[in-house]
C-alpha positions as CSV (number, residue, x, y, z in Angstrom):
1,M,7.0,19.4,-15.2
2,P,6.0,16.8,-17.9
3,T,3.9,18.1,-20.7
4,A,1.1,16.2,-22.4
5,L,0.5,16.9,-26.1
6,F,-3.0,16.0,-27.0
7,N,-5.9,16.6,-29.4
8,C,-3.8,15.5,-32.4
9,R,-3.4,12.7,-35.0
10,T,-0.3,10.9,-33.8
11,L,2.0,8.9,-36.1
12,L,2.5,5.6,-34.2
13,D,4.8,3.5,-36.4
14,D,2.8,3.0,-39.6
15,A,-0.6,4.7,-38.8
16,L,-2.0,8.1,-37.8
17,V,-4.0,7.5,-34.6
18,D,-6.6,9.7,-32.9
19,G,-7.2,10.1,-29.2
20,M,-3.6,9.5,-28.0
21,A,-1.5,11.8,-25.9
22,V,2.3,12.1,-25.9
23,I,4.0,12.9,-22.6
24,I,7.3,14.8,-22.9
25,D,9.5,14.8,-19.8
26,G,12.7,16.8,-20.3
27,T,14.4,15.7,-23.5
28,T,12.6,12.4,-24.0
29,I,9.2,11.0,-24.6
30,A,8.0,9.6,-21.3
31,A,4.7,7.9,-22.4
32,V,2.2,7.5,-25.1
33,L,-1.3,6.8,-23.8
34,P,-5.0,7.5,-24.3
35,E,-6.0,11.1,-23.6
36,A,-8.3,9.9,-20.8
37,E,-5.2,8.7,-18.9
38,I,-3.2,11.9,-19.0
39,P,-1.7,12.3,-15.4
40,S,-3.1,15.2,-13.4
41,S,0.5,16.2,-12.6
42,A,1.3,16.9,-16.3
43,G,0.9,20.2,-18.1
44,R,-1.3,20.1,-21.2
45,L,-0.8,21.5,-24.7
46,D,-3.8,21.3,-27.0
47,L,-2.6,20.7,-30.5
48,K,-6.0,21.5,-32.0
49,G,-6.2,18.5,-34.3
50,A,-2.8,18.9,-35.8
51,I,-0.7,15.9,-37.1
52,L,2.0,15.0,-34.6
53,A,5.0,13.0,-36.1
54,P,8.6,12.3,-35.4
55,G,10.7,15.2,-36.5
56,F,12.2,15.0,-40.0
57,I,15.8,13.9,-40.4
58,D,17.7,15.1,-43.5
59,T,21.0,13.4,-44.3
60,Q,22.0,15.8,-47.0
61,V,21.9,19.5,-46.2
62,N,24.5,21.6,-48.0
63,G,23.1,24.9,-46.8
64,G,20.1,27.0,-45.8
65,G,19.3,30.4,-44.5
66,G,21.7,32.1,-47.0
67,V,24.8,30.1,-46.0
68,L,26.7,27.2,-47.5
69,F,28.6,24.8,-45.2
70,N,31.6,24.6,-47.6
71,D,32.0,28.4,-47.6
72,A,32.4,28.6,-43.8
73,P,32.6,25.3,-42.0
74,T,31.9,26.8,-38.6
75,V,29.5,26.2,-35.7
76,E,27.7,29.5,-36.6
77,T,27.1,28.2,-40.1
78,I,25.7,25.0,-38.8
79,A,23.4,26.8,-36.4
80,T,22.1,29.0,-39.2
81,I,21.4,26.1,-41.5
82,G,19.7,24.2,-38.7
83,A,17.5,27.1,-37.8
84,A,16.5,27.6,-41.5
85,H,15.5,24.0,-41.9
86,R,13.8,23.7,-38.6
87,R,11.0,26.0,-39.9
88,F,10.1,23.2,-42.3
89,G,10.0,20.4,-39.7
90,T,13.7,19.2,-39.8
91,T,14.7,18.3,-36.2
92,G,17.8,16.3,-37.2
93,F,20.3,16.9,-40.0
94,L,23.8,16.2,-41.3
95,P,25.6,19.4,-42.5
96,T,27.0,18.3,-45.8
97,L,30.3,19.2,-47.5
98,I,30.6,18.7,-51.2
99,S,34.0,17.9,-52.7
100,D,36.6,20.2,-51.3
101,D,40.2,20.2,-50.0
102,L,40.9,17.9,-47.0
103,A,41.6,21.0,-44.9
104,T,38.0,22.0,-45.4
105,V,36.9,18.4,-44.5
106,R,38.9,18.6,-41.3
107,A,37.4,22.0,-40.5
108,G,33.9,20.8,-41.1
109,I,34.4,17.8,-38.9
110,A,35.8,20.0,-36.1
111,A,32.9,22.4,-36.4
112,V,30.3,19.5,-36.2
113,D,32.1,18.1,-33.1
114,E,32.0,21.5,-31.5
115,A,28.3,22.1,-32.5
116,I,27.2,18.8,-30.9
117,E,29.3,19.5,-27.8
118,R,27.7,23.0,-27.5
119,G,24.2,21.6,-28.1
120,V,23.4,23.3,-31.4
121,P,19.8,22.0,-32.1
122,G,19.4,19.1,-34.5
123,V,23.0,18.3,-35.4
124,L,23.4,14.5,-35.8
125,G,26.8,14.3,-37.5
126,I,28.3,15.2,-40.8
127,H,27.9,14.1,-44.5
128,I,31.1,14.2,-46.5
129,E,29.9,14.0,-50.1
130,G,33.2,13.7,-51.9
131,P,36.0,14.4,-52.8
132,F,36.4,10.7,-53.5
133,L,34.1,10.6,-56.5
134,N,34.2,9.7,-60.2
135,I,35.0,12.8,-62.2
136,D,32.8,11.5,-65.1
137,R,29.8,11.7,-62.8
138,K,30.8,14.9,-61.0
139,G,27.6,16.8,-61.5
140,I,28.1,20.3,-60.0
141,H,31.2,19.2,-58.0
142,D,34.5,20.9,-58.8
143,P,36.7,18.5,-60.8
144,N,39.8,20.1,-59.4
145,K,38.7,19.0,-55.9
146,I,38.1,15.3,-56.8
147,I,40.8,13.0,-55.5
148,T,41.5,9.3,-54.9
149,L,40.7,7.9,-51.4
150,D,44.1,7.1,-49.8
151,D,45.4,6.8,-46.2
152,E,45.4,10.6,-45.7
153,G,41.8,10.9,-46.9
154,C,40.7,8.0,-44.8
155,A,42.3,9.5,-41.7
156,A,40.6,12.8,-42.4
157,V,37.1,11.5,-42.7
158,I,37.1,9.3,-39.6
159,G,38.0,12.1,-37.2
160,L,34.5,12.9,-35.8
161,K,34.2,12.2,-32.1
162,R,30.5,12.8,-31.7
163,G,27.6,11.9,-33.9
164,R,27.4,10.0,-37.2
165,T,29.8,10.3,-40.2
166,L,28.3,9.6,-43.7
167,V,30.8,9.5,-46.6
168,T,29.6,9.4,-50.2
169,L,32.2,7.9,-52.6
170,A,32.5,6.2,-55.9
171,P,33.3,2.6,-55.1
172,E,35.1,2.0,-58.5
173,K,37.6,4.7,-57.6
174,T,38.8,3.0,-54.4
175,S,39.0,-0.6,-53.2
176,A,36.7,-2.9,-51.2
177,A,39.4,-3.0,-48.6
178,M,39.3,0.8,-48.2
179,V,35.5,0.8,-47.9
180,A,35.7,-2.0,-45.3
181,R,38.3,0.2,-43.4
182,L,35.9,3.1,-43.3
183,V,33.0,0.8,-42.2
184,A,35.2,-0.7,-39.4
185,A,35.9,2.8,-38.2
186,G,32.1,3.4,-37.8
187,V,31.6,5.4,-41.0
188,I,28.4,5.0,-42.9
189,V,29.3,4.6,-46.5
190,A,27.1,5.5,-49.5
191,A,27.7,5.3,-53.2
192,G,27.2,8.5,-55.2
193,H,28.7,10.4,-58.1
194,T,29.7,7.0,-59.4
195,D,30.1,5.4,-62.8
196,G,30.7,2.0,-61.2
197,S,29.8,-1.3,-62.7
198,Y,27.3,-3.6,-61.0
199,E,30.2,-5.7,-59.8
200,A,32.1,-2.7,-58.3
201,I,29.0,-1.5,-56.5
202,R,28.1,-5.0,-55.3
203,G,31.7,-5.4,-54.0
204,A,31.3,-2.3,-51.8
205,L,27.9,-3.5,-50.5
206,D,29.4,-6.9,-49.6
207,V,32.0,-5.2,-47.3
208,G,29.5,-2.9,-45.5
209,M,28.4,0.0,-47.7
210,T,24.7,0.6,-46.8
211,G,23.5,3.6,-48.8
212,F,23.0,5.3,-52.2
213,T,23.2,9.1,-52.3
214,H,20.4,10.8,-54.4
215,L,19.5,7.6,-56.2
216,F,19.5,7.9,-60.1
217,N,21.3,11.3,-60.0
218,A,25.0,11.2,-61.0
219,M,25.3,7.5,-61.1
220,S,25.6,4.7,-63.8
221,P,22.1,3.8,-64.9
222,L,20.3,0.5,-65.1
223,A,20.7,-1.0,-68.6
224,S,19.9,-4.4,-70.2
225,R,23.3,-5.9,-69.9
226,E,24.9,-3.6,-67.3
227,P,22.8,-3.1,-64.2
228,G,25.2,-0.3,-63.0
229,A,24.9,1.5,-59.7
230,V,21.1,1.9,-60.1
231,G,20.6,-1.8,-60.7
232,A,22.7,-2.7,-57.8
233,A,20.8,-0.3,-55.5
234,L,17.4,-1.5,-56.6
235,E,18.3,-5.2,-56.3
236,D,19.8,-5.0,-52.9
237,R,17.3,-5.6,-50.1
238,D,19.3,-4.1,-47.2
239,S,20.7,-0.8,-48.4
240,W,19.0,2.6,-48.1
241,C,18.4,5.0,-51.0
242,G,18.0,8.7,-50.7
243,L,15.6,10.4,-53.2
244,I,15.3,14.1,-54.0
245,V,11.5,14.2,-54.5
246,D,11.1,17.5,-56.3
247,G,9.9,16.1,-59.7
248,R,12.9,17.6,-61.4
249,H,15.9,15.6,-60.2
250,V,14.0,12.3,-60.9
251,H,10.8,11.7,-62.9
252,P,7.9,10.6,-60.6
253,A,7.4,7.4,-62.6
254,T,11.1,6.5,-62.1
255,M,10.8,7.2,-58.3
256,R,7.7,5.0,-58.1
257,V,9.7,2.1,-59.7
258,A,12.4,2.6,-57.0
259,L,9.7,2.6,-54.3
260,N,8.3,-0.6,-55.6
261,A,11.7,-2.2,-55.7
262,K,13.1,-1.0,-52.4
263,G,9.9,-0.9,-50.3
264,E,10.7,0.7,-46.9
265,R,14.3,1.4,-47.7
266,I,13.7,4.7,-49.4
267,M,14.3,8.0,-47.5
268,L,13.7,11.6,-48.4
269,V,16.6,14.0,-48.7
270,T,16.7,17.6,-49.8
271,D,20.3,18.2,-51.0
272,A,19.4,21.7,-50.0
273,M,21.3,24.8,-50.8
274,P,21.5,28.3,-49.2
275,S,18.3,29.5,-50.8
276,V,16.1,27.4,-48.5
277,G,14.4,29.7,-46.1
278,Q,15.5,32.8,-48.0
279,T,13.8,35.2,-50.3
280,E,17.0,35.6,-52.2
281,K,17.2,32.8,-54.7
282,S,20.7,33.2,-56.1
283,F,24.0,32.2,-54.5
284,M,27.6,31.5,-55.3
285,L,28.9,27.9,-55.3
286,Q,32.7,27.5,-55.5
287,G,33.0,30.6,-57.7
288,H,29.9,30.0,-59.9
289,R,26.6,31.7,-59.7
290,V,23.6,29.4,-59.1
291,D,20.0,30.5,-59.5
292,V,16.7,29.0,-58.5
293,V,14.8,28.6,-61.7
294,D,11.2,27.2,-61.5
295,G,12.1,25.8,-58.1
296,V,15.3,24.2,-59.2
297,C,18.9,25.2,-58.5
298,V,21.0,25.4,-61.7
299,N,24.3,27.0,-62.7
300,E,25.1,29.0,-65.8
301,D,25.0,26.0,-68.1
302,G,21.9,24.5,-66.6
303,T,23.5,21.8,-64.5
304,L,21.6,20.9,-61.4
305,A,23.2,22.3,-58.3
306,G,21.5,20.8,-55.3
307,S,18.0,21.9,-54.6
308,D,15.7,24.5,-53.1
309,L,13.7,21.8,-51.5
310,D,12.7,21.6,-47.8
311,M,11.6,18.4,-46.0
312,A,8.0,19.5,-45.4
313,Q,7.6,20.0,-49.2
314,A,9.4,16.7,-49.8
315,V,6.8,14.9,-47.7
316,R,4.0,16.6,-49.5
317,N,5.6,15.7,-52.9
318,A,6.0,12.1,-51.8
319,E,2.3,11.9,-51.3
320,T,1.3,13.5,-54.6
321,M,4.1,12.2,-56.8
322,L,4.7,8.8,-55.4
323,G,1.1,8.1,-54.4
324,V,2.0,7.0,-50.8
325,S,-0.1,7.6,-47.7
326,Q,0.7,10.5,-45.5
327,A,1.9,8.1,-42.8
328,R,4.3,6.5,-45.2
329,A,5.6,9.8,-46.5
330,L,6.2,10.9,-42.9
331,N,8.2,7.8,-42.1
332,M,10.3,8.3,-45.3
333,A,11.3,11.7,-43.7
334,G,11.8,10.5,-40.1
335,R,11.9,6.8,-39.3
336,H,13.8,5.7,-42.4
337,P,16.7,8.1,-42.2
338,A,16.9,7.4,-38.5
339,C,17.4,3.7,-39.3
340,F,19.9,4.5,-42.0
341,L,21.9,6.5,-39.5
342,R,21.7,3.7,-37.0
343,L,19.6,5.9,-34.6
344,E,16.5,3.6,-34.7
345,G,16.7,3.2,-30.9
346,S,16.5,6.9,-30.2
347,H,15.1,8.8,-33.2
348,G,12.4,8.6,-35.8
349,R,9.5,7.1,-33.6
350,I,7.0,8.4,-31.1
351,A,7.6,5.9,-28.3
352,P,8.6,5.9,-24.6
353,G,12.3,6.5,-24.2
354,W,12.8,8.1,-27.7
355,S,14.2,11.6,-28.1
356,A,11.5,14.2,-28.0
357,D,12.2,15.3,-31.5
358,L,8.7,16.1,-33.0
359,V,6.9,18.1,-35.6
360,T,3.3,19.2,-35.9
361,L,1.7,19.8,-39.2
362,D,-1.6,21.4,-40.4
363,S,-4.0,19.7,-42.7
364,S,-2.1,20.8,-45.7
365,G,1.2,19.4,-44.4
366,R,2.8,22.7,-43.4
367,T,4.9,23.0,-40.3
368,L,3.2,24.4,-37.2
369,A,5.9,23.7,-34.5
370,T,8.9,21.5,-33.8
371,W,10.4,20.0,-30.7
372,I,14.2,19.2,-30.5
373,R,15.1,17.3,-27.4
374,G,11.9,18.5,-25.8
375,S,12.4,22.2,-26.6
376,R,9.5,23.7,-28.6
377,E,9.7,26.3,-31.3
378,K,6.8,27.5,-33.5
379,G,7.1,27.1,-37.2
């Protein structure tokens, strides 16, 4: 039986609107209409004034719930990560592998394929962040795992049969022809962990690269005579930039500059680690201990190692640190990443025919409940 969600503030494109009802029928949204027009045949769920928004989509999720995807690239790991992040409003995500052996990449792709086939909630594909990076901008990535993108690597990363594949690479460490080859195979390509010149980054954009992974972090900065990766990202009107909005990865003023330059092409990401959703705030990362210190994941020498951020907190931070409206922050967590993943016709909006992937939030922006393909779970 269709269910009408009502008595809520509904995010309809760019505004929160009162007095509307959202009808869920099976896995999709059947209608959006005034509350007075709810069909008598529909069940009713009173949301008691909560905010109703498209579910959050996180394109960079290394771990959660105490597990790391690299450590055990299995369906069970993916399910655990998804369940941990769902509590914070994430209804779609890309399990993310940091630089590792190609055998691990292949295992991760196989696990994501199986997870999607088995209907594990929220899995939209895979993010392969490395190993085709620049060792000079490695960050926390193991330098022993970083390799050059060649035919074998290309064949490994294009193996996903279901969902989206996002590959983060350093354009200066490969060729425009190789980037174009990935794009032609349906891979979404992003620049990250790159020391590339403006020209190198621009060359990759010109052949179909469409994203920048955790903008500003681990990439060549904007300077007066060398715009670098950051300059290329901020200048380009079509590419998407992920931001880790925790106030520690990037200064709020710097993030506001990016927002002014990119407009609606900024999306929120967490770069989350196993500590999200856990009381235990220490974990091992490729043989090194990582601790959450003042809300930030760092290794023994203080290097940033992903984040302890969840998407609901990222939305709240976007409001306070970036000064954007709640509606805009919610779009940065839902509609924008859906567009980046080329899912704008099925995810990231509350509209008839779209997937019933939804989140309700209280007045403080904390998750009350989520729906993934119409299936509800309390926060």
